[in-house]
N, C-alpha and C positions, 0 to 999 in steps of 0.2 A: 504493499500499500504506500502510496506517495505520502511523504511526510514534509514537513516544513523545515527547510535547513538553509545555511548559506555555506556552501562548500568551497574549498579552494584545492584545485586539482593541478598543481604544478610539480608534485613531488613523486607521484606514481602515475601509472595509467590514467586512472580515475580516482586516486586517493582522495576522499573527500572529507571535509570537516563540519558541515551541518548547516541546516537551513532555517529559516525564520529566526525570530530575534527575541530579545529579552530586553528588559529594564527593570530599574529597581529604584525604591523610594529614598534610599539613603546615599545616593551617589553625588549629592551636591557638595560644593566646596566648604559648605558651613560645617562639615563634620570632619574637616581635615585636622590631622595632628600634627604638631612641630616636628621637624626633622631632628630636633635635639631631645625630644621626649619619647618615652615608650608608653603606649596606652596601658591603663591600670589593668593589672592582673595578668599582663602578657610578658612580663620580664624575662621569664624562663625560656618562652618560645623565642624572643628576640635575641637571647644570649646563646642560643644553641649552635653547636659547632657541627657541620656536616662531615659525616666520616666517608670519604670518597673510596670508591674500590673499582676495580675492572668490572665492566658488565658485559664483556663477550663481543662488543663491537670495537675493532680497532681504532685506537685513538680517543675513545670516549671512556668518561668515568661516570659512575652512578652513585647516588646517595639517597637516604630517606629522611625527609623533613617532617617534623611534628607541627601540627596547628591546632587550635582548639576546635573540636567539633562545632561547639556553639560559642560564638564571640561574647554572647550576653552571659554566659556561664562557663568560663574557661576552666574552671576547677572540675568539671563534670565529665571530661572525656577528651581524648585526642581523635585527629583524623591523620593518617600517614600519607604522605605525598611523594610520589616518585620524581626524582630530579636527575637530570643528566647534564654533562657539559663537555666541551672539547676546548681544551686550553689554548690560548693564543698561539699562533705558529710563527710569528714574525720576530724581528729584533727591534722595531720601532717602540715609542713609548707606549706602555699599556694603557688602555682605555677603561679598564674594568670588564664588567660583564655585560653582554648583550643578549637579554631574554627574548625568545621568539614564541609566538603562538599562531598556529595555522588557521584557526577558525574553530566553528562549531556552533554552539556548544556540542562537545562530545568528541572533538578530534583530539588525538594524542598528540601533544606538543613534543614529548619525548621521542615518539616515532617520527615525527617530522624533522626533528633535530638530527637524529641518527641517520635517517634515510636521504635528507635533502640539505637543510640549512647548514649543517655542520661540515658539509663537503661542497655544496653547491653555492653558497653565498660568495661574493666576491673576495677573491685572495686578500686583498688589502684590508678588507673588513676583518676576516678572520685572523689577519696577522696581528691586529691590534686589540681584539676583543676575545674574551673567553665567551665562546658560544654556550648558552645555557637554555634549558627547558624544564618546566615543571607540568606533569598532568594535573590539571585541575581536579578538585575533589570530586569523586563520582566517576571520573574518566579513566579508561584504559588501565594503567598500573596503579592508579591512586584510588584504592577501595572502590571499585567500579560499581556502579548501579546495575543491577540484573533484573530482567523482567520475563522473558519468554525464552524457551529453548528453541534449537534450531526449526524442528519441525512446526512449532507454534508460530514461529516467525514467518516460515514459508506460508502458512495459511494467511498470516496477517497482511504480507506484502501482496498477496492476490485477491484480497477483499475488494469487491466492487466499489470503487469511489465515486462513481456517477449513478446514484441509486434512481431507478425508473418507476419503483413503486414501493408500497409499504413494507412488503416482505424484504427487498434489498435495503431499504432504509433501516430496518431493525437488524439486519445483518451488519451493517456498517456501525450503527450505534453498539451493538454487542462487541465488535471487534476492538472498538475504543475502550469499552469498559474492562474486557478481559486484559488488554494491554495494561491498562492503569491499575488493575487489580494485582497483576503480576508484579509490577514495579513496587506497589505498596506492600505486598507481602513479603517481598525478598530483601527489601532495603527501607524498613519503616523509619528508623531513626536518621539515617543518612539523608534520606529523601527531603527531610525539613531543611537540611543545611548545604544545599548545593546551588545556592544562589550566586549571581555574578558578583555581588557585593562581597560575599564571603571569600571568593576566589581571588578578588582584587586585594583583600586584606592579607591573604595567604602569600600573594606576590610580595608585599611589603616586608614580611617576615623573611621571605627568601632573599630580598635585596640585602637585609641586615645581616643574614646568615653568610652571605657572599662577601661581605665586608665592604659593599658599596655604598656611598653617601647618597646617590640618586639613582633612580631607576632609568636605564637605557633599554628601549622595548621597541619590537616590530612586531605589530599584530595584524592580521589580515582577517577580513571578513568579520565573523563574531569577536575575533581578537580585537577588532577595534573598539567594540563596546566594552569589553574587559579593559583594554587600556585607558579608554576614556573615563571609565568608572574609577580606575586607580588614580586618574589625575584629578577627578572630582574629589576624592577622599584625601589625597595627599599632594596637593599642588606644589607645595615647597620641596618635594621629593621627586619631582620630575626632572628627569635629565633630558636626553633626546629620544623622543616618542615619534614613531611612525605608524599611522593608523591607514591602513591600505584596504580599500573596498568598505568605505566607512559605513556605519549604521547610525541611524537616528534615534536616540534614546528618548526624544520627547513624543514619540508617536504611540498611540496604543495598538494593540495586537491587531485589531481589524483593520486600521489603516496601513499597517506594516504589511499585512497579508494581501491587501489591494495594490499597494505599491508594488510589491514583489511581482504579484501576477502581471501587471503592467510592464514590469522589467523583462519577464520572461517573453512577452510578446514582442518587445523591442529587440531581443536577441533573435528570436525566430524570424523576424522580418529581415534581419541581417543574413541569417541562415538561408532564407528563401531567395534572396537576391544572389547570393553566391550559388545556390543549387541550380537555378535554371541556367546559370552561365555554364554549367558542366554538361557534358554529352550524357552523363549517366544519372541525372537526376530522376529519381523514381516518382516524384510527386507533381510532374508535369513541366511543361515548357514555358509556361507564362507565370510570372511572380504572383499574380493575383488569385491562381488557383492551389498554389502549394499548400496553404493552410486549409483550404476546403477539402482537399484530397486527403490531407493528414487526419483531420477531423472524421471523415468518412471511413478511413481505414480504422481508426480507434473504435468507432460505432461498430464496425463489422466484427472487430476482435470481442466486443463486448458479449456477443452472443456465439461467436464461432472462434475460439482460440485455435493458434497453430502450434504444431509441434516445435520443439526447441532443442531436441537432442540431449534433454537432460536426464541424468541417472536417476534422479528422484522423481521422474515422472511429471515434472512441472510443464505446462504449456504456456505459451505466451498469449495472455489475454490482455484487456485494454489496460488495467492497472500496471502491470509490469512494463508493457510497451510505452506507457506514457512516462513512467519513470525513467526507462532508458533514453527517450528522446530528451526529456528535461536535463538528465545527467550531461548529455552531449552540448547543451547550450552554454555551459561554464567556460569552456575553451574552444576557440574556432579551429584549433589543430585537430579536434576531434571529428569536425564536419565531414571529412572523407569517409571515416569510419561509420558515422551515422547513415550516410547515404548508402553505403554498401550494405549496412544491416537492414535498413529500410528495403532495398531492392530484394534481398533474400527473403524478408518476411512477406512483402506484398506480392512478388511474382513467383517466388519458388515455395512459399508456405514454410519456410525455414526461419524460426524466430530465435535462432541461437546467438545472433549478433546483438539483437536488443536485448536478449536476456543477460548476456555477458555486461552490457552496459548498465543495466538496472541492478546486477548483483554487485558491481563496483561501487555503484551509489550507496547500496545499503551496507557494504563491506561484509559481504558473504563469500566465504572461500568455497572451494571445489567439493569439500567434504560436508557441506551443508551448515558450517558454524558461522554464526555471525558475531562480529566484534560488539562492544556495548555502546558503540557510536549512537545509535538511535535511541537506546535507553537513556543515555545521559543527555541526549539532545532534548527529548520529551522532559525529563526531570528538571533541567535547568529553565527551559522555556516556560514551563507551566508554573514554576515557582516565581520567575522574575516578572511576568505580567499576568493580570486577570484574562481569562480565556476570551477569545474574540467573539464567540457566540455561545450561548448557554443551551439552546435547544435547536433541533432541526428545522422548526418553523422560522427560526431567525435567520438560518443559513437560507432557506427558500426565499425569504424576502430580500435578501442580499445578493441572490444569484444573478439577476439582471446586471448589477454593477461590476460583477466579476466577469461576466460574459462580454461586457462592453470593454473591459479592460483587456481581455485576451479571448477571443472567440475559440482558440484551440485549447488553452489551458485553463480557461476561467472556472468551468464547473468544477473540475477535480480540485482546484486550489480553494474553492470556496468550501468545499466538503472537508478538506484538510484542516480548515480553520475550526472544527469543531471538536478536535481530540482533546484539548485541555479541559473541556467542559466536565469530564468525569474523572479529572485528577483527584487522588486521594488526599492530597496536601493543598491547604489553602494557599493561594499566592501571598508573597510578602513584598512584591515590588509594584511600582506604578510607573507611568510614563512621567519623564521629568527632563528638564533641561540641565545640561553640566556645562559649567561655566569654567571652572578650574581656576579662579583668579589668582594671580600671582605664579603661575606655572611658567617656566622656561618655554620657548618657542615649540609648538607642537606641529608636525607635518600630517595633514589630512590629505589622503590621496582617493580620487574618484575617477572611474572610467566611465566614459560616456554612454555606452552601450553595455554596461554591466547588468546581467540578468538577475542576479540574486541580492546585490546591494545597488539599487538604482542610484545614478548620478546625484538625484536631488538629495539624497541622504548625506552624501559628503558636503553637498553645499550647506545644508542645514547644520551639520555638526560643526563645520568650520566657522559659521556664525555664531554658534553658542560658545565654543571654547574662546576664551579671552585672548590667548596667545597663539590661536592657529593661523597656520599658512595653508590655503588650498593648492594643491598640485593636481592639475587635470591631465588625464590621458585620453585622447581622442581616438577610441578604438573599441574592440569587441572583447568579451571575455570577462571573467571574473577576477578582480585585482589587477595590479599593473607591475610591480616591483618583479624583477627576474622573470619577465615574460617576453623579452625580446626588444624593448624600447631602450636604446642607449641613453636617450634624453631623460627618461625616467630613472633608469638606474644610476647615471652619473649624478643626477641631482639628489637623489636619496644618499647614495655613497658620500657626497661631499657633506651633506648634512651629518651623517653618522661619524665621519672622520674628523670634521672640522667644527662641527656644530653651527655651521651656516645654513640657515632655511632658505627655501626657494624665494625668488622675488614675488612680490604680490601678483597673483593673476597667471602665474606661469602655466603654460600648456605644452604638451607634448604629443607626438603622434608616432 
C-alpha cells in the first residue's frame, strides 16, 4: 500500500528514506538552551563518552549513545541510539564533525553514511570533517519500531488504495487499523517518544559527546525538518546547516499531503515530456495522453493484476504499480527503467519491473523481509502532526481537490492521508513556524520540480528561518546536493568548508 514519505534515492538503486512530513509544537526558538548550559536532569547524558569500536565496514567506527526515553522524566529510562563515524582523511585543519541524515522519517542515517556519504561526499569535505550519523530513535539500529511481519506487510502493501465501494472501504480501513495495532502492541512505550523534537534533542547530546561546540549538519528531505527543529531548539548551537529538499513545518498534514500530490504531478508532467520524446514510450506519442493512459492502466490492474514472477506469488495490482511509478518520480535517472517496466507490464503482461521498483520503495528484500522504514515513518509522522483526516467521509469530501492537484495520483494520495486516523498514540506536535533567531547562516536548498518536497516549501522555510539563504536548483528530482549540478555542489562545499553562504537569490541548473 502506498504510504506517505519523503524519500531520498541517491545512495543505492532506490534507497529511500520516507514520505510525508511531520511537525512539532515545541520547535520554536523560545525553548532554546544556552550553549554554555546543560538542560536540567541531563548532565549525565551530556557528559557521556562514546566508546568507539570497529563495526565491520572498513574505515568506519560505531558506538552506542544513551538518551532519555522521556525528556520530561529523564530518570525513568533510556533509549540507546546507534552512531557511526568515519574520521577525517586529510591533513587540513580539522573542522569537527559533520552529521548527516538522508531523510525519512525512517531512513537509516548510519546506513546512508556507510553506503554513501562516508565515501561519496566530496573528498575535500571528508578530508576536513569527521563524517557522523545517528539512527534516530525508533529507526533501524536504534531500538526500531516494529509493526507487521513480512507476510502481513505483503498483504498491507497490496491493499486497494482506491476503494470503489463500501466493502473495499472497510478493507482499507481495516488494513490501517491492523497496521496501527501492530505498532502499538510491539512498541507501546517507545511509540510515545519518537517525535522529531526528541530526535533533535538527541542530536544535541551527540554534538556534546563528539566534543563539538556547534552542530554542522546536512539533512535531506525529512532531514531538513529535523535540522530546522534543532535550529529552533538550539539556535546558538547552530554551526553550518544545509537543509536540502526542504519541508515546511508551518503546514498542517492535509495541506502537506495536497502540496505533495501536486508535486508528484509536476514531476510526472516532466516525465511525460521526456517519455514522448523517446521511441519506446509505452504511454503514447502525445504528451497530453500520457497521464490518461497511465490512469487507465492503473484502473485495469485494479480488477486484473498481471503476473510479476514473484516467488511468493504476488501479482502486480493497482496499489503496487502505483507505488512503483511514484518511486521512479524521485530521480530522473530512473525514468528509462520506468519506461521499460511499464512496457513490460502493459504490453507483455509482465509486472516484475514495476514490482521491483515498489519493493525498493518499501525496502523489501528478495526473501520477503522488510526493513523498519515504513514502521518508523508512520510512528514519527503520526506523532508529529494530527491526522489529516479522521474519517472516510472527510477523505471523500477532499477527493476533488486531490484529483485536481493530480489526475493520476490524487485518489491514492487522498486515501493515504487517512492512515494516522487510527494511530494508537495521540499526536504531540502541531504545525508551527520555526525562526531560530540568533542562529548562524543556514542554507535552505529547493529544487523547482521536486516531487516529494515541493519548491514552495523551501521558499517558505527560508522565509521563516531568520538567518536562512535560499539556494535554488532549477531541475528535476528530489533534493539537489550530490546529484550532478556542479553549481549546487560547489556552493554547498564552499559553505561547509569556509562558512560562506550563497548570495541572496542564487540559482543553479
